[in-house]
N, C-alpha and C positions, 0 to 999 in steps of 0.2 A: 171412131173413138165409140158411138151406140152399136156396133156391131159387136165389142169387145164386151163390154156390158152385157147386151144381150145370151151372146154366145155364154160368159161365165156364170149368168144365174140359169139358162138351158142344160149347162154343164151341172152346176148345183142340185139342179131339180133332178134329171137324170140320176146322182150318184146316191143322192140321197132317195129316191122314190128306189131305184135297184136295192140299195144295203136295206132302208125300211118300210119298203111297199108305200111309200107316198102316193096318195092319189091327190087330186086337183080338189076337191072336199077337204083332204086334210091340209093340203095349204091355204085354203080359203078359211077351214077356221085361224090360223094362224096372222095371214096376210090380208085385208081388206082390197083384194086386186080390182073393185070398181072404183075407187077411189082417184082422184088426181087432184091436182092444186086447182084446176075449173071445178069440179065439183065441190069440195071444200068451201072456196072461196063463194061459190055460189047459196051454199048450204047457211054458210057463215049472215050472207045476207036477208037470208028467210027464205031465198026461193024452193031450199028443198031440205032433207033428215040430213043432219051432222053425225057423221057416223060418231062414238063415242064408247063403243063396247071393246077397246082395249086391244082390238088388233091394229098391227103395223101397218101403215100405209107407205108407200112407196112413189115420192114425188121428187120432179126435176125442175130449176126452173134457174134463175142468176139472181145474185146475192145481189140488193138494193142498197142496204144499208146494215153496219154491225153497231152495236150498244153493246158494248164490255160493262157489265153488273157488278162482276168482283175480280178484280184483276191478281188476287191471291193465286197462285200455282197451282195447290191442293185443293182447292174449293172454287176453281175457278168457274164463272158459267155466263153464257153472253147472252144474245138473241140477234138475231137477223131478220130482215124483210126477204120473203122469197117473192120474187115474182116472175111471171109468164103471163102471154096472150095470146092475141092471131089478129089479123086485121079481120073486119067485118064489111065487106066490101072493099070500096077504094077510100073510103071518108070516113073509117070510125077502126078503133083498136079498144077489145075485150081486153083488159089487164084484170089479170088472176092473182091473188097473193095472200103469203099465209104470214106468222111470226112463227119461226122456230126456235126455241130454245136449246140451249146445250150447256153441258155442266160437266166438270170433272179436268183431270191434269191432262187428259189425252186431247181436250182441245185449245190447252194454252197456248203452244207453241203454234198453234196452227192459224189461230185466229190472232193476231197481233195487233197491239193497241196504235202501234203505229208501222206501215211498211216497210219491209224490211231492205237495208239497202245490197247493193251488188245484184249477185247471179238470182233469180226468183227459184226458189222452191216449189215444187208442182204440187206438195200437199198446203199448201197456203191457200188457206182462203180469203180474199178481200174484195168490195164490192165490185162488181159486173165480173166474177167469176159465176160459171156455169156448174152446177152443184147438184147430185145425186144426192137425197135425204133419205133414212128409212128412220120412221118415227112413230110415236102413237099422240094421237089427238086429247088436247088435253080440255080443250072447250074453246070459246071464245074470248074477245078483248074488242070494245067499245073504243075509239078513238077521239080524239079531242075535234075532229070533223065530223061526226059521225057517221064516219066508216066501220063497219064490223068486221073483226078477219078472227079470222080459223089461228088458233094456237097451236100449235104440234112440239112435241116434245123431240128432238133430235136424238138419238142413240148413235147413229151410224150418217157421216156425212164425209163424203169425199167431193173435188173437185172431177167435173168428166172432162 
């Protein structure tokens, strides 16, 4: 699956580059290629600079939880906790997370209030779904437990 995503992004860059003479510098003006869930999570906790320059970020991880903010189809909005991590030695795991906000009717059917019965639709996003997110960093949010998380406005979300 990751090969298809990489191939698709590579093809997009080649086509766009050929058609518009897109350079890596041009792409870097639109997309912050250095941002990751790890760098954003670390930045929010105070260890690094949180990019808030309006460029897009590309993130991947698992949906830990979903909260529907507005259930109306036309003005639908929700947010989910995106998580990822890696082992640190054999004893602990470094956890990285952010809040992804989405809005608009295109997300209404893809983030259902209840899991649908029957055959699984591959476009539906539920907890534990691995997703790709393209979004813009909006800032941070302090949680009741004292954790500070980055907040990203998701403009494109799809299961991996």
